[in-house]
C-alpha positions in Angstrom: 0.1 0.2 0.2 2.9 2.4 0.6 4.3 4.4 -2.0 7.1 6.2 -2.5 7.6 9.6 -0.4 5.6 12.4 -2.6 8.4 15.0 -1.0 10.9 12.8 -3.1 8.9 12.3 -6.1 9.1 15.8 -8.1 11.2 18.4 -5.6 12.4 19.3 -8.7 8.7 20.4 -10.4 7.9 22.5 -7.2 8.9 25.8 -6.7 10.5 27.4 -3.7 8.6 27.2 -0.6 6.2 25.0 -1.5 6.2 20.9 -0.8 3.9 18.7 -3.4 0.9 17.3 -1.7 -0.1 14.4 -4.1 -3.0 15.2 -7.1 -3.9 18.3 -6.1 -1.9 22.1 -5.4 1.2 22.2 -3.2 1.4 22.6 -0.1 2.5 25.9 1.3 6.0 25.2 4.1 6.5 26.9 7.7 7.4 25.8 11.0 5.3 23.6 13.3 4.9 24.7 16.2 5.1 23.8 19.9 2.6 21.7 21.4 0.8 22.9 24.1 2.0 21.3 28.1 0.1 19.5 30.0 -0.7 21.8 33.2 -4.2 21.1 35.4 -4.0 25.0 35.9 -4.6 26.0 31.6 -6.9 22.7 31.0 -9.7 25.2 29.5 -6.7 25.7 26.8 -6.3 22.2 26.5 -10.0 20.6 25.8 -10.3 20.5 22.3 -12.0 17.9 19.1 -12.5 15.8 21.9 -15.1 17.1 24.1 -16.9 18.9 20.9 -16.7 15.5 19.7 -18.3 13.8 23.1 -21.0 16.2 22.7 -22.2 15.1 19.2 -21.7 11.3 20.4 -23.9 11.9 23.2 -27.2 11.6 21.6 -28.8 9.0 19.3 -26.9 6.3 19.8 -26.5 6.9 23.4 -29.7 8.0 24.0 -31.9 6.8 21.4 -30.9 3.3 20.6 -28.9 2.5 23.4 -31.6 2.1 25.7 -34.0 1.0 23.1 -31.5 -2.2 22.6 -31.2 -2.5 26.5 -34.6 -2.2 26.8 -35.1 -4.9 24.8 -31.9 -7.2 25.1 -30.1 -6.3 28.7 -27.0 -5.4 29.1 -25.3 -8.4 26.6 -25.4 -6.4 23.6 -23.3 -3.3 24.8 -19.5 -5.4 24.0 -20.4 -3.9 20.5 -20.5 -0.3 21.7 -16.9 -1.1 23.2 -15.5 -2.4 19.7 -17.7 0.4 17.7 -16.3 2.7 20.4 -12.5 1.3 20.2 -12.4 1.2 16.7 -13.8 5.1 16.5 -10.7 6.5 18.4 -8.3 4.4 16.0 -10.1 6.3 13.0 -9.9 9.7 15.1 -6.9 10.0 15.8 -5.3 8.8 12.5 -7.4 11.8 10.7 -6.1 14.4 13.4 -2.8 13.2 12.8 -3.0 14.5 8.7 -4.2 17.5 10.1 -1.2 18.1 12.6 0.7 17.4 9.6 -0.4 20.2 7.2 -3.3 21.9 8.6 -6.3 20.1 6.5 -8.9 17.8 7.3 -8.6 14.2 6.0 -11.6 14.4 3.6 -9.4 17.2 1.2 -6.5 14.5 1.8 -8.7 11.8 0.3 -9.1 13.8 -2.6 -4.9 14.6 -2.9 -4.7 10.7 -3.4 -4.4 9.3 -6.5 -6.4 9.2 -9.0 -7.2 12.4 -8.0 -10.6 14.6 -7.4 -12.5 13.7 -10.6 -12.6 9.7 -8.9 -13.3 10.5 -5.3 -15.7 13.3 -5.6 -18.9 11.1 -7.0 -17.6 7.7 -4.3 -17.8 10.4 -1.4 -21.1 12.7 -2.2 -22.5 8.5 -2.6 -20.9 8.2 1.0 -22.6 11.5 2.5 -25.9 10.0 2.1 -25.5 8.6 5.5 -25.8 12.1 6.9 -28.0 13.8 5.0 -31.0 12.6 7.1 -32.3 15.7 10.2 -33.2 12.8 12.3 -32.3 14.9 15.3 -34.4 17.8 14.6 -37.0 14.7 14.8 -36.6 13.2 17.7 -36.1 16.3 19.9 -39.7 17.2 18.5 -40.5 14.4 20.5 -39.4 15.1 24.6 -41.1 18.6 24.2 -44.0 17.6 22.9 -44.2 14.9 25.8 -43.6 17.8 28.3 -46.0 20.3 26.3 -48.7 17.2 25.9 -48.6 15.0 29.1 -48.0 12.5 28.0 -46.1 10.4 25.2 -47.3 11.3 21.3 -50.2 9.5 19.7 -52.9 10.3 16.8 -55.1 12.0 19.4 -56.4 16.0 18.7 -54.9 18.4 20.7 -55.6 22.4 20.3 -52.9 25.1 20.7 -52.9 28.7 20.4 -56.8 28.0 18.5 -54.9 25.8 15.9 -56.2 21.9 16.3 -54.1 19.0 14.6 -53.4 15.2 15.8 -50.2 15.2 18.2 -48.6 13.2 15.8 -48.6 16.3 13.6 -47.6 18.8 16.0 -44.5 16.7 16.5 -43.8 16.9 13.0 -44.0 21.1 13.4 -42.2 21.0 16.3 -39.3 19.3 13.9 -39.4 21.8 11.8 -39.1 24.2 14.0 -36.3 22.7 15.8 -34.8 22.0 12.4 -34.6 26.0 11.5 -33.7 26.7 14.7 -30.7 24.6 15.0 -29.1 27.0 12.2 -28.6 29.6 14.8 -26.1 29.2 16.5 -24.0 28.7 13.3 -24.2 32.4 12.1 -21.8 33.9 15.4 -19.0 33.9 17.3 -16.0 34.2 15.4 -15.3 31.1 14.3 -18.6 28.5 13.9 -16.2 25.7 15.6 -15.8 28.0 19.2 -19.1 28.2 19.0 -20.2 24.7 19.3 -17.4 23.9 21.4 -19.2 25.9 24.1 -22.2 24.6 23.1 -20.9 21.2 23.4 -19.3 21.6 26.3 -22.1 22.4 28.2 -24.0 20.0 27.1 -21.9 17.4 28.0 -20.8 18.7 31.7 -24.8 19.0 32.5 -26.3 15.6 31.0 -23.8 13.7 32.6 -24.1 15.1 35.2 -27.3 14.3 35.6 -27.8 10.7 34.5 -24.8 9.9 37.0 -26.6 11.2 39.8 -29.8 9.5 39.0 -27.8 6.3 38.5 -26.2 6.7 41.8 -28.8 6.9 43.7 -31.5 4.9 42.1 -30.1 2.2 40.1 -29.7 -1.3 41.1 -26.5 -2.9 41.9 -27.4 -5.9 39.6 -27.8 -3.2 37.0 -25.2 -1.6 36.8 -23.0 -4.7 36.9 -24.9 -5.8 34.3 -23.8 -2.7 32.0 -20.6 -2.6 33.3 -19.8 -6.4 32.1 -22.0 -6.2 28.9 -19.3 -3.8 28.0 -16.8 -7.1 27.7 -18.6 -9.5 26.6 -17.3 -10.4 24.0 -19.7 -12.7 21.3 -22.0 -13.2 23.2 -25.9 -12.3 22.3 -29.1 -12.8 24.0 -31.5 -14.9 23.6 -35.2 -13.2 24.2 -38.4 -15.7 25.2 -41.1 -16.1 22.7 -43.3 -14.3 25.0 -42.4 -11.1 27.9 -44.7 -9.6 30.0 -44.0 -8.0 32.5 -46.6 -5.6 34.5 -47.7 -3.5 31.7 -45.3 -4.2 29.1 -45.2 -7.2 27.2 -44.1 -9.2 24.1 -45.5 -12.3 23.1 -45.6 -14.6 20.3 -47.5 -17.1 18.7 -46.2 -19.2 15.6 -48.0 -22.1 13.4 -49.1 -22.5 10.4 -46.1 -21.2 9.0 -45.8 -18.0 10.1 -45.2 -16.2 13.7 -47.8 -13.6 15.2 -46.6 -11.1 17.6 -48.3 -8.6 19.9 -46.2 -5.8 21.6 -47.1 -2.7 23.9 -47.9 -1.4 27.0 -50.9 -1.1 28.5 -52.3 2.3 29.4 -52.1 3.5 33.0 -54.4 6.4 33.0 -53.1 6.6 29.1 -54.1 5.3 25.4 -52.5 1.3 24.9 -49.8 1.2 22.7 -49.7 -2.2 21.2 -48.1 -3.0 17.6 -49.7 -6.2 15.6 -46.7 -8.2 13.3 -46.7 -10.8 11.2 -43.8 -12.8 10.4 -41.4 -9.2 11.5 -44.2 -6.6 9.3 -46.5 -4.4 11.5 -49.7 -4.7 10.1 -52.7 -2.3 10.6 -54.9 -3.8 13.4 -57.7 -2.1 11.0 -56.5 -4.4 7.7 -59.5 -6.1 6.3 -57.0 -8.5 4.2 -55.5 -10.9 7.0 -56.6 -14.1 7.0 -59.0 -15.7 9.6 -55.8 -17.9 11.2 -54.5 -14.8 11.6 -56.2 -13.0 13.0 -58.1 -15.4 15.7 -53.8 -15.7 16.9 -54.0 -12.5 17.0 -57.2 -11.5 19.2 -55.6 -15.0 21.2 -52.3 -12.9 21.9 -54.1 -9.8 22.5 -56.9 -12.4 25.4 -53.7 -13.6 27.1 -52.4 -9.9 27.4 -55.2 -8.3 29.1 -55.4 -11.2 31.6 -52.1 -11.7 32.1 -50.5 -7.6 32.2 -51.0 -6.4 35.3 -48.7 -4.2 37.9 -46.0 -6.1 39.5 -46.7 -9.5 37.9 -44.4 -10.8 35.2 -45.0 -14.4 33.0 -42.1 -15.7 30.9 -42.9 -18.6 27.8 -40.0 -19.7 26.6 -39.1 -22.7 24.5 -35.9 -24.8 24.3 -35.6 -27.4 22.0 -39.0 -29.5 22.5 -39.6 -27.9 25.7 -41.6 -25.0 26.9 -41.1 -23.2 30.2 -43.6 -21.3 31.5 -42.3 -18.8 34.7 -44.9 -17.0 36.7 -44.2 -14.3 39.5 -44.3 -10.8 41.0 -41.4 -7.8 40.2 -40.8 -5.9 43.9 -41.7 -2.5 44.2 -38.8 -0.6 43.2 -39.3 1.5 46.0 -39.7 -0.5 48.8 -36.7 -2.9 48.0 -33.3 -2.4 48.7 -30.8 -1.7 45.6 -29.2 -5.2 46.3 -32.5 -7.5 45.8 -33.5 -8.5 42.4 -36.5 -7.6 40.8 -38.3 -10.4 40.0 -39.0 -13.9 41.9 -40.2 -16.6 41.0 -43.9 -18.1 42.3 -44.1 -20.8 40.1 -42.5 -23.0 37.6 -44.3 -25.4 34.4 -42.5 -27.2 32.2 -44.7 -28.7 29.1 -42.9 -31.6 27.0 -43.1 -31.9 23.1 -46.2 -34.4 23.7 -48.3 -31.7 26.1 -48.0 -33.4 29.5 -46.5 -30.9 31.4 -45.4 -30.4 35.6 -45.5 -27.8 37.8 -43.9 -26.4 40.3 -43.6 -24.3 43.3 -40.0 -24.1 43.9 -37.0 -24.2 41.5 -34.8 -26.7 44.3 -37.4 -29.9 42.7 -36.9 -29.2 39.2 -34.5 -30.6 37.1 -31.0 -29.3 37.4 -31.3 -28.7 33.8 -34.3 -27.0 34.1 -33.6 -24.8 37.0 -30.2 -23.3 35.3 -33.0 -22.4 32.5 -35.9 -21.4 34.5 -33.0 -18.8 37.2 -31.3 -17.2 33.8 -34.8 -16.3 32.4 -35.7 -14.8 35.6 -32.4 -13.2 36.4 -32.2 -11.7 33.1 -35.7 -10.7 33.1 -36.5 -12.8 30.6 -33.9 -13.6 28.4 -30.8 -15.7 28.3 -27.3 -15.1 27.0 -25.3 -17.3 24.2 -22.1 -17.7 22.5 -22.8 -15.7 18.8 -20.5 -18.2 17.1 -22.1 -21.4 19.2 -25.8 -20.5 18.9 -24.5 -19.8 14.2 -23.3 -23.6 15.1 -26.3 -25.3 16.2 -29.2 -23.3 14.3 -27.2 -22.2 10.9 -28.3 -18.4 11.1 -28.7 -15.3 12.9 -30.4 -15.1 16.5 -34.1 -13.7 15.6 -33.2 -10.4 17.2 -33.6 -6.4 15.4 -30.1 -6.3 14.3 -31.2 -3.2 12.0 -31.8 -1.1 15.1 -28.9 -3.0 17.2 -26.5 -2.2 14.1 -27.9 1.3 13.9 -26.6 1.4 17.9 -23.3 -0.1 16.7 -22.8 2.4 14.2 -23.8 5.3 15.7 -22.3 4.2 19.3 -20.1 7.2 19.2 -20.3 9.4 16.7 -20.6 7.2 13.6 -19.9 7.5 9.8 -18.2 10.4 8.4 -19.2 12.6 11.0 -16.0 11.2 13.1 -13.9 12.8 9.8 -14.4 16.5 11.5 -11.8 15.5 14.2 -9.5 16.7 11.3 -11.2 19.7 11.2 -11.6 20.8 14.3 -8.0 20.7 15.2 -7.2 22.1 12.3 -10.0 24.7 13.7 -8.3 24.9 16.5 -5.4 25.8 15.6 -3.9 22.8 16.3 -0.1 21.2 15.1 0.5 23.3 11.4 -3.8 24.1 11.7 -2.3 26.8 13.7 -0.9 28.9 10.0 -4.0 27.8 7.9 -7.1 29.5 9.6 -10.6 28.3 10.3 -14.2 29.0 9.3 -15.6 32.1 9.7 -18.9 32.7 11.4 -21.3 35.2 8.9 -21.5 38.0 12.4 -18.5 38.1 14.0 -15.8 36.3 12.1 -14.9 39.2 9.9 -11.4 39.2 10.6 -10.9 35.2 10.5 -10.1 33.7 7.2 -8.8 30.4 5.4 -6.0 29.5 3.2 -7.1 27.8 0.3 -4.2 25.1 1.2 -2.3 23.3 3.5 0.8 24.2 4.9 3.5 21.2 6.0 6.6 21.4 7.3 10.4 20.4 6.9 11.6 16.6 9.2 14.3 18.3 11.2 15.3 17.3 15.2 12.7 20.5 16.6 10.0 19.2 14.5 10.5 15.8 15.1 10.3 16.7 19.2 7.0 18.9 18.5 5.2 16.3 16.4 6.1 13.8 19.2 4.5 15.9 21.3 1.6 16.9 19.4 0.9 13.3 18.9 0.6 12.8 22.5 -1.7 15.6 22.7 -4.2 13.9 20.3 -4.0 11.0 22.1 -5.0 12.3 25.3 -7.5 13.9 23.6 -9.5 11.1 22.2 -8.2 8.1 24.3 -8.8 9.9 27.0 -11.5 12.9 27.0 -13.6 11.4 24.2 -13.7 7.3 24.6 -14.3 8.2 28.0 -17.2 10.5 28.0 -18.9 8.2 25.1 -18.4 5.3 27.2 -20.0 6.9 30.5 -22.3 8.5 27.9 -23.3 4.8 26.7 -23.1 3.4 30.1 -25.4 5.5 32.2 -28.4 5.6 29.7 -28.6 1.9 29.5 -28.2 1.7 33.3 -31.7 3.5 33.6 -32.9 1.9 30.4 -32.5 -1.4 32.8 -34.1 0.3 36.0 -37.0 2.2 34.9 -37.7 0.9 31.0 -36.7 -2.8 30.9 -38.9 -5.1 28.5 -41.1 -1.6 27.6 -41.2 -2.1 24.1 -39.3 0.5 22.2 -40.8 1.8 18.2 -41.1 5.3 16.7 -40.9 8.2 18.4 -41.5 7.0 21.6 -37.0 5.9 22.2 -36.7 9.6 22.0 -39.0 10.2 25.5 -38.8 6.3 27.1 -36.6 7.1 30.2 -38.7 10.1 31.4 -41.8 7.8 31.3 -40.6 5.1 32.7 -38.9 7.3 36.2 -41.6 9.0 36.1 -43.4 5.9 36.8 -41.3 5.2 39.3 -41.0 8.2 41.6 -44.5 8.9 41.6 -44.9 11.2 44.4 -42.7 13.5 41.9 -44.5 12.0 38.5 -45.4 15.7 37.2 -41.6 17.1 38.5 -39.4 14.0 37.2 -41.6 14.0 33.8 -40.7 17.4 32.1 -37.2 17.4 34.2 -36.4 13.9 32.4 -37.7 15.4 28.8 -35.9 18.3 29.3 -32.5 16.4 29.5 -33.8 14.6 26.5 -33.8 17.7 24.9 -30.7 18.9 25.5 -29.3 15.8 24.4 -30.8 15.6 20.9 -31.4 19.7 19.8 -27.6 20.5 19.9 -26.9 17.5 18.2 -29.8 19.3 15.8 -26.5 21.8 14.7 -24.0 19.4 14.5 -26.2 17.4 11.0 -26.4 20.1 9.2 -23.0 21.7 10.0 -20.8 19.0 9.4 -21.9 18.6 6.1 -21.3 22.1 5.6 -18.5 22.2 7.1 -17.1 18.8 5.1 -18.0 20.1 1.7 -16.8 23.9 2.2 -13.1 22.1 2.6 -13.3 20.3 -0.6 -14.8 22.9 -2.7 -12.3 25.5 -1.1 -9.1 23.4 -1.5 -10.1 21.6 -5.1 -12.6 24.7 -6.9 -10.5 26.5 -9.2 -13.7 28.9 -8.9 -12.8 28.8 -5.0 -9.5 29.3 -4.8 -10.4 33.1 -6.4 -12.1 33.6 -3.7 -10.2 36.0 -0.6 -9.9 33.9 2.5 -12.6 35.4 4.8 -14.9 34.3 1.6 -15.2 30.7 2.6 -18.4 31.3 4.7 -20.6 32.3 1.3 -19.7 28.2 0.1 -20.5 27.7 3.8 -23.8 29.0 4.1 -24.7 28.5 0.3 -24.1 24.4 1.0 -25.9 25.1 5.1 -29.4 26.6 3.2 -29.5 23.4 0.5 -29.0 21.4 3.4 -31.6 23.4 5.3 -34.2 22.5 1.9 -33.9 19.3 2.2 -34.4 19.0 5.5 -37.5 20.4 6.1 -38.8 18.0 2.7 -36.8 15.2 4.3 -38.8 15.7 8.4 -42.4 16.0 5.9 -41.8 12.6 4.6 -39.8 10.3 6.5 -40.7 8.7 10.2 -38.0 9.8 12.5 -36.6 6.7 14.4 -37.2 4.7 10.7 -34.7 7.6 9.2 -32.6 7.3 12.4 -31.7 3.4 11.5 -31.1 4.5 7.8 -29.0 7.0 8.4 -27.5 5.0 10.8 -26.8 1.9 9.0 -25.3 3.6 6.1 -22.7 5.1 8.4 -21.5 2.0 8.8 -20.3 1.4 5.3 -19.0 5.1 5.0 -17.0 4.4 7.9 -15.4 1.5 6.6 -14.7 2.7 3.7 -13.4 6.2 5.0 -10.6 4.0 7.4 -9.6 2.4 4.9 -8.8 5.1 2.9 -7.2 7.1 5.7 -4.6 4.5 6.0 -3.7 4.9 2.5 -3.5 9.1 3.1 -0.7 8.7 6.1 0.7 6.0 4.4 1.8 7.8 1.5 1.6 11.6 1.8 2.7 11.9 5.1 6.9 11.6 6.0 7.9 8.2 7.1 8.8 9.4 10.1 5.3 10.9 11.0 3.4 8.0 9.5 0.9 5.5 12.1 2.5 2.9 14.0 1.7 -0.8 13.7 -0.6 -0.3 16.3 -2.3 2.5 14.9 -2.4 0.8 11.3 -3.8 -2.0 12.6 -6.7 -0.3 13.9 -7.4 1.4 11.5 -8.3 -2.1 9.4 -9.8 -3.4 12.6 -12.7 0.4 12.2 -13.1 -0.4 8.8 -13.4 -4.1 9.2 -15.8 -4.2 12.2 -18.6 -1.6 10.5 -18.3 -3.0 7.2 -19.2 -6.7 8.8 -22.0 -5.5 10.9 -23.5 -3.6 8.0 -23.0 -7.0 5.9 -25.3 -8.4 8.7 -28.5 -6.2 8.0 -28.0 -7.4 4.3 -28.2 -11.0 5.3 -30.7 -10.8 7.7 -32.8 -8.3 5.9 -32.3 -10.5 2.3 -32.1 -13.8 3.4 
């Protein structure tokens, strides 16, 4: 993969004070500034892209998909987040390495590689599709609307300011408003980077503090341990029972006649019931007249079961293992009365049904056969599921477990930042003035940025003893920023909401626009004496998590392509440094028009899943391209070591593989 140094290829053809830089115009040459010295008294000056990108990371992955996955599957799949975040750490460090060397974002580096920008332009335009979906604004509208309505949005009518629409329509209108308001912070502040850095720093501090306090005082030890150990349970997957009824929440299944019928949802507590019907994994309208009689009868039987068994403080688990079926009934301890060390579920009776229809009933686990007791104990301890090895399961059944792989892969994709959004670590390192970015400038805001300019081309340095010493200091600095600040915030940002999910909304079906506000529902039910206060407060926290990321969505697209156009376009190179804002805000305006269209015609959670799954492909491709860039355009002494190269390959393989998983489960 390595090519000869470009510095050595055509030195005679490059004018003095310039250095060849691949397929684009040569770089300028300057001196590498001294790296910052680690000093706790000057900590604010050391804060960089890590904290900003952490604010981005604590968003859809940590607040939507993380709780949605852990509510259904416990902490078993959190090891996917571990691999995802670690892969992104390698990627982030390497894209920042490129920015340190030449002061350019990594995407410009992609266009510098052979065969040049005409080849790479259509490829990265296609990969950008994963980022054009404004789902953050749509999902941020849900908690805001729920705070106004006093409950999760439904299809009921609601009148506000003399205007009557359904609650779902009001959510859509609020999504438009949030989407448009999100552009305002990008207009002020001198450099756009400074505005976003301050906003994301505030978000990270407040959100992590709030959820940490809730976790410390309200989450049981069992759930804490399950989440923490889940980050290291590599290769394990959940095997969820066929039917689970936990209090008012349920997911019940009936298989027969070559089809699988499922009912899932929540029986309302002074609120409307939420019930979804699925046939062979596809949702069906309960009013659908084309359903055959057997399917309709099966759905009616499941609903009768739910109406009979779904009671506060009770659970029922029905699990099939080979030719035997086990039904476990019991009580759910009141979370306000049990100690934090006590388990939530307590079994009261067990019924073992053999293949021939004969059954045995046990009132105590002590009298059951050893393997059955182990089976039952795990179902109770993990509240309706068991853990199995992924490889062993595939070997035994010849297929992947029957899980919601689309939402699981979306969870893995944006645990951290995800997709091409990670490339902005290099843009922000440049705008922060790190490394050679000190000489290049930044993108100015529309108001207050008149003295800020951005060079059309990057600047590199001559390799000598001084620059080598400075380079090592800068590399240590970005490693601290990413492997310290960003990694730590990502893991905390994932762990704490998942702990809350296990404690408050375990076994709660999380679908559609419910995902953004379900934690508020669970916590307010958990603290009934403070229901109104807790409900409103948690919804505002949800809004704080999601709304700032609506700002970032448009910003990242505009920033990425502004830098590309500013460098590769002959017309753009005729503009003065401060006029880069014209390109930036032009792209932002186009995104605004598209975003309003997307919000009008796409479901928020579905576009989040689509975007997240596509991000896997984009990040997998970008990781290998980054490796190629840093092994060809950087001097040998500045290139990544073997560990970092292996990390980039791992990042690529991981994200491409989980994309293939979705393809397999959807097509085959």
